[in-house]
C-alpha positions as CSV (number, residue, x, y, z in Angstrom):
1,M,0.0,0.0,0.0
2,P,1.5,3.4,-1.0
3,S,2.3,5.8,1.8
4,P,-0.2,8.7,2.4
5,T,2.7,11.1,2.8
6,P,2.1,14.0,0.4
7,P,4.2,13.1,-2.7
8,D,5.3,16.7,-3.2
9,L,6.3,17.3,0.4
10,L,9.5,19.3,0.5
11,I,11.6,19.0,3.8
12,K,14.4,21.5,4.1
13,A,16.5,22.6,7.1
14,R,16.1,26.3,8.0
15,Q,18.5,28.5,10.0
16,P,16.4,31.4,11.1
17,G,19.1,32.7,13.4
18,F,17.4,32.9,16.8
19,T,18.3,35.3,19.5
20,L,17.6,33.9,22.9
21,P,16.7,36.3,25.7
22,H,19.8,37.9,27.2
23,P,19.9,38.1,30.2
24,W,17.9,34.9,30.4
25,V,14.3,35.2,31.6
26,R,13.7,32.3,34.0
27,H,9.9,32.4,33.6
28,W,9.8,33.4,30.0
29,H,6.3,32.0,29.4
30,G,4.0,34.7,30.7
31,D,6.0,35.0,33.9
32,N,4.7,31.5,34.8
33,A,7.2,29.1,36.3
34,F,5.2,25.9,35.5
35,K,4.6,26.7,31.9
36,S,8.2,27.9,31.3
37,H,9.7,24.8,32.9
38,F,7.4,22.4,31.2
39,F,8.8,23.6,27.9
40,D,12.4,23.8,29.4
41,A,12.2,20.2,30.6
42,M,11.2,19.0,27.2
43,S,13.9,21.0,25.5
44,L,16.7,19.5,27.4
45,L,15.7,16.1,26.1
46,F,16.1,17.2,22.5
47,P,19.9,17.5,21.9
48,D,20.8,13.9,22.8
49,G,17.4,12.6,21.6
50,E,17.6,14.1,18.2
51,R,21.2,12.9,17.6
52,F,19.9,9.4,18.4
53,F,17.0,9.9,15.9
54,I,19.5,10.9,13.2
55,D,21.7,7.9,13.8
56,S,18.7,5.5,13.8
57,V,17.5,6.8,10.4
58,R,20.9,7.1,8.9
59,H,21.6,3.4,9.7
60,Y,18.9,2.3,7.3
61,R,18.8,5.1,4.7
62,D,20.6,3.0,2.0
63,Q,17.7,0.6,2.2
64,A,15.1,3.2,1.2
65,T,14.1,2.3,-2.3
66,D,12.0,5.4,-3.0
67,P,14.1,8.3,-4.3
68,H,11.6,10.8,-2.8
69,L,12.0,9.2,0.6
70,Q,15.8,9.4,0.2
71,K,15.4,13.2,-0.3
72,Q,13.1,13.4,2.7
73,I,15.6,11.5,4.9
74,S,18.2,14.1,4.0
75,G,15.8,16.9,5.0
76,F,15.0,15.0,8.2
77,I,18.7,14.7,9.2
78,G,19.3,18.4,8.4
79,Q,16.3,19.6,10.4
80,E,17.1,17.5,13.4
81,A,20.7,18.5,13.4
82,H,19.7,22.2,13.5
83,H,17.1,21.4,16.3
84,S,19.8,19.7,18.3
85,R,22.2,22.7,18.0
86,E,19.5,25.3,18.9
87,H,18.4,23.3,21.9
88,D,22.0,22.9,23.0
89,R,22.1,26.7,23.1
90,Y,18.9,26.7,25.0
91,S,20.3,24.2,27.5
92,E,23.4,26.4,28.1
93,A,21.2,29.3,29.0
94,L,19.4,27.1,31.6
95,R,22.7,25.8,32.9
96,H,24.0,29.4,33.4
97,C,20.9,30.1,35.6
98,G,21.9,27.4,38.0
99,Y,19.9,24.4,36.9
100,D,21.8,21.1,37.2
101,L,21.5,19.8,33.6
102,D,24.1,17.2,34.2
103,Y,21.9,15.6,36.8
104,L,18.8,15.9,34.5
105,E,20.5,14.6,31.4
106,H,22.3,11.7,33.1
107,R,19.5,9.2,33.0
108,L,18.7,9.9,29.3
109,K,22.4,9.6,28.3
110,R,22.7,6.4,30.1
111,R,19.5,4.9,28.7
112,L,20.5,5.9,25.1
113,A,24.0,4.4,25.6
114,F,22.3,1.1,26.7
115,V,20.0,1.1,23.7
116,R,22.8,1.8,21.3
117,K,25.0,-1.0,22.8
118,H,22.5,-3.8,23.5
119,L,19.5,-3.4,21.3
120,P,19.3,-3.9,17.5
121,P,19.0,-1.0,15.1
122,K,15.3,-1.8,14.3
123,V,14.5,-1.0,18.0
124,H,16.4,2.3,17.6
125,L,14.2,3.1,14.6
126,A,11.0,2.0,16.3
127,S,11.8,4.3,19.2
128,T,12.4,7.1,16.9
129,V,9.1,6.5,15.2
130,A,7.3,6.6,18.6
131,V,8.9,9.8,19.9
132,E,8.4,11.5,16.5
133,H,4.7,10.9,17.0
134,F,4.9,12.6,20.4
135,T,6.7,15.6,18.9
136,A,4.4,15.7,15.9
137,I,1.1,15.9,17.8
138,M,2.5,18.5,20.2
139,A,4.0,20.4,17.3
140,D,0.6,20.5,15.5
141,A,-1.1,21.7,18.7
142,I,1.4,24.6,19.0
143,L,0.8,25.6,15.4
144,Q,-3.0,25.1,15.5
145,N,-3.6,26.7,19.0
146,P,-1.8,30.0,19.7
147,N,-2.9,29.8,23.3
148,W,-0.1,27.2,23.8
149,L,2.4,30.1,23.7
150,A,0.2,33.0,24.6
151,G,2.1,35.5,26.7
152,A,5.5,33.9,26.0
153,E,8.7,35.9,25.4
154,P,8.6,36.6,21.6
155,N,12.0,35.0,20.7
156,M,11.1,31.9,22.7
157,A,7.7,31.6,21.1
158,K,9.4,31.9,17.7
159,L,11.9,29.1,18.6
160,W,9.1,26.7,19.5
161,R,7.0,27.6,16.5
162,W,10.0,26.9,14.2
163,H,10.7,23.6,15.9
164,A,7.0,22.7,15.6
165,L,6.8,23.5,11.9
166,E,9.7,21.3,11.0
167,E,8.6,18.5,13.3
168,S,5.2,18.6,11.4
169,E,7.0,18.5,8.0
170,H,9.1,15.5,8.8
171,K,6.6,13.6,11.0
172,A,6.4,10.6,8.7
173,V,10.0,10.2,7.5
174,A,11.1,7.7,10.2
175,F,7.7,6.0,10.0
176,D,7.9,5.4,6.2
177,L,11.5,4.2,6.5
178,Y,10.5,1.8,9.3
179,Q,7.6,0.4,7.2
180,Q,10.1,-0.4,4.5
181,V,12.8,-2.0,6.6
182,C,10.7,-3.7,9.4
183,G,7.1,-2.7,9.7
184,S,6.4,-4.7,12.8
185,V,3.2,-3.4,14.5
186,W,4.0,-5.2,17.7
187,L,7.5,-3.6,18.0
188,R,6.1,-0.2,17.1
189,R,3.4,-0.4,19.8
190,R,5.9,-1.6,22.4
191,A,8.3,1.2,21.5
192,M,5.5,3.7,22.1
193,L,4.7,2.3,25.5
194,H,8.3,2.6,26.6
195,S,8.7,6.0,25.0
196,T,5.6,7.3,26.7
197,L,6.8,6.2,30.1
198,Y,10.3,7.6,29.8
199,F,9.3,10.8,28.1
200,T,6.8,11.5,30.9
201,L,9.2,10.6,33.7
202,D,12.1,12.7,32.2
203,T,9.9,15.7,31.6
204,F,8.5,15.5,35.1
205,K,11.9,15.2,36.6
206,G,13.1,18.3,34.8
207,L,10.0,20.2,35.8
208,V,10.4,19.3,39.5
209,H,14.1,20.1,39.6
210,M,13.6,23.6,38.1
211,L,10.7,24.4,40.3
212,K,12.7,23.3,43.3
213,R,15.7,25.5,42.3
214,D,13.2,28.4,42.0
215,G,11.8,27.7,45.5
216,L,8.4,26.9,44.1
217,L,8.3,23.1,44.4
218,W,5.9,23.2,47.3
219,N,3.8,26.1,46.1
220,W,0.3,24.5,45.7
221,R,-1.0,27.3,43.5
222,V,1.8,26.6,41.0
223,W,0.8,23.0,40.8
224,R,-2.9,23.6,40.8
225,D,-2.7,26.1,38.0
226,G,-0.1,24.2,36.0
227,L,-1.9,20.9,36.1
228,G,-5.1,22.7,35.2
229,W,-3.3,24.2,32.2
230,L,-2.2,20.7,31.1
231,W,-5.1,18.5,32.0
232,G,-8.0,20.7,33.1
233,S,-11.3,21.0,31.2
234,R,-9.5,23.3,28.8
235,G,-6.1,21.7,29.3
236,I,-3.7,21.8,26.4
237,L,-2.9,18.0,26.5
238,R,-6.5,16.8,26.7
239,P,-7.3,17.1,23.0
240,L,-4.1,15.2,22.1
241,V,-5.1,11.9,23.8
242,R,-7.2,10.5,21.0
243,T,-4.5,11.4,18.4
244,Y,-1.9,9.8,20.6
245,L,-3.9,6.6,20.8
246,D,-4.3,6.4,17.0
247,F,-0.6,5.4,16.9
248,Y,-1.6,1.9,18.3
249,K,-3.9,1.2,15.3
250,R,-2.6,-1.5,13.0
251,D,-3.1,0.8,9.9
252,F,-1.9,4.0,11.5
253,H,0.1,6.5,9.5
254,P,1.2,10.0,10.7
255,W,-0.4,11.7,7.6
256,Q,-3.8,10.4,8.5
257,H,-3.7,13.6,10.6
258,D,-3.3,16.0,7.6
259,N,-2.2,19.4,8.8
260,M,-0.6,20.6,5.6
261,Q,-2.6,23.8,5.6
262,V,-1.1,25.0,8.9
263,I,2.3,23.9,7.7
264,L,1.9,26.1,4.7
265,Q,0.8,29.0,6.9
266,Y,3.9,28.9,9.1
267,R,6.2,28.2,6.1
268,R,5.4,31.7,4.9
269,E,6.6,33.1,8.2
270,F,9.9,31.2,8.5
271,D,10.8,30.9,4.8
272,A,10.5,34.6,4.4
273,V,12.9,35.1,7.3
274,V,15.4,32.7,5.7
275,E,15.2,34.3,2.3
276,A,15.7,37.8,3.7
277,A,18.8,36.8,5.6
């Protein structure tokens, strides 16, 4: 069965040249510690995670028989490399504010080292497919719903919109490659269960650490408002549950959730910046 990935989809790496806030604004998301550190905690997972994604896709790229998929793989690698670099800069800003990123990154680095050493490449790729679904559904929510970043420092909002745009563009590259070289539904589902657990734990660990360093860990209002923002009646994560669960369907494909219109909208913003540079 042919992939539902748009046949004319162009994936290219952009370098918009972000300027991070200087001096750093600890609570850059509307002066709200919980919102800021929720994004910060996710960000610190990206540099090592995206380098792992690149390696998992690169291992199998020579087995891609479709020339269009080959081009998309090149675009995927370029985009993820730029994401890793920008989030490295983001992490350095957090580090300079006194957050212990070595402590926060240690578990992820150790886990990725174990996976690289002891598990076969098809597991690496299945894990990439799973986490790419995570990032794709959150990226789409950022682009579709401006309230995700309402009140955020403009440069930080721009950074996250750029990342969201490119995650949306390449959301099916690892999946299409996986279907060609493996395609096991069982392995894909198992990888998602593991990825869900570790992504949640790592993000929560980062959030707790940063709130603790800010002296806000035991502030019940911070948690009440923050958890309401995530999971309340209008919580930002609630609408994503059904889309997340679609991943477990046997016939799932990322482009069953077609968001090309919003991709085209944000391409106009960021491609104009790149062309003017």
